[in-house]
matplotlib code that plots the C-alpha trace (Angstrom):
import matplotlib.pyplot as plt

x = [105.4, 107.2, 110.5, 112.6, 115.6, 118.0, 116.6, 118.2, 120.4, 120.1, 116.8, 115.1, 116.5, 115.6, 112.0, 111.7, 113.4, 112.6, 109.5, 108.0, 106.8, 107.5, 109.5, 109.3, 111.9, 110.5, 113.3, 113.6, 113.9, 117.2, 115.5, 113.8, 115.1, 114.1, 111.2, 109.3, 106.6, 107.5, 104.7, 103.6, 105.9, 103.1, 101.3, 104.2, 104.5, 100.8, 100.8, 103.7, 101.8, 98.7, 100.9, 102.5, 99.2, 99.8, 101.7, 103.7, 105.2, 106.0, 109.2, 111.1, 110.8, 110.9, 114.1, 113.0, 112.1, 109.2, 107.6, 108.1, 106.5, 103.5, 102.9, 103.1, 100.6, 98.3, 98.4, 97.7, 94.8, 93.3, 93.7, 92.1, 89.3, 88.4, 88.4, 86.1, 83.8, 83.5, 82.5, 79.9, 77.8]
y = [102.8, 99.6, 98.3, 95.1, 95.1, 95.6, 99.1, 101.0, 104.0, 106.6, 105.4, 106.2, 109.7, 110.2, 109.1, 111.5, 114.5, 114.5, 112.4, 113.4, 109.8, 107.7, 104.6, 101.8, 99.1, 95.6, 93.5, 90.0, 89.6, 88.2, 85.3, 84.0, 80.7, 79.2, 80.6, 83.4, 85.5, 89.1, 91.6, 93.6, 91.6, 89.5, 92.6, 93.3, 89.7, 89.4, 92.6, 91.3, 88.0, 90.0, 91.9, 88.7, 87.7, 90.3, 88.6, 91.8, 91.8, 88.1, 88.8, 92.1, 92.9, 96.7, 98.6, 102.0, 102.4, 104.8, 102.0, 99.5, 101.9, 102.5, 98.7, 98.3, 101.1, 99.7, 96.2, 97.5, 99.6, 96.4, 94.5, 97.4, 97.9, 94.2, 94.2, 97.3, 95.8, 92.6, 94.6, 96.6, 93.5]
z = [115.2, 116.0, 114.8, 115.2, 117.6, 114.7, 114.0, 116.9, 117.1, 114.5, 113.1, 116.4, 116.4, 112.7, 113.3, 116.3, 114.9, 111.2, 110.8, 114.2, 115.0, 118.1, 117.2, 119.7, 119.3, 120.2, 121.8, 123.1, 126.8, 128.1, 129.9, 126.8, 125.3, 122.0, 119.9, 121.6, 120.0, 120.3, 121.1, 118.0, 115.8, 114.5, 113.1, 110.8, 109.7, 109.1, 106.9, 104.9, 104.4, 103.1, 100.7, 99.3, 97.9, 95.2, 92.3, 91.6, 95.1, 95.2, 93.3, 93.0, 89.3, 89.7, 89.2, 90.4, 94.1, 93.2, 91.2, 94.0, 96.5, 94.1, 93.8, 97.6, 98.1, 95.4, 96.9, 100.4, 99.0, 97.5, 100.9, 102.8, 100.4, 100.4, 104.2, 104.3, 101.7, 103.7, 106.8, 104.9, 104.0]

ax = plt.figure().add_subplot(projection="3d")
ax.plot(x, y, z, "-o")
ax.set_aspect("equal")
plt.show()
């Protein structure tokens, strides 16, 4: 799993100890100036862009986190099923 440079410290330990997943923090190099595309960062940004096509996720209308999580899973299921259906043709 990849995370932004802001997610360091306790989150890495939590992911390793409790969730049993390897969390890799993607950081900028010190010699980079200006805008630099970070490796693996575009995967997350692209996925967020796909999810924002869902009208329910364009604004945060939900008050319960469980409902928000269900809408995110539903939207990602639609994205994935459309991609699979496109490949099957």
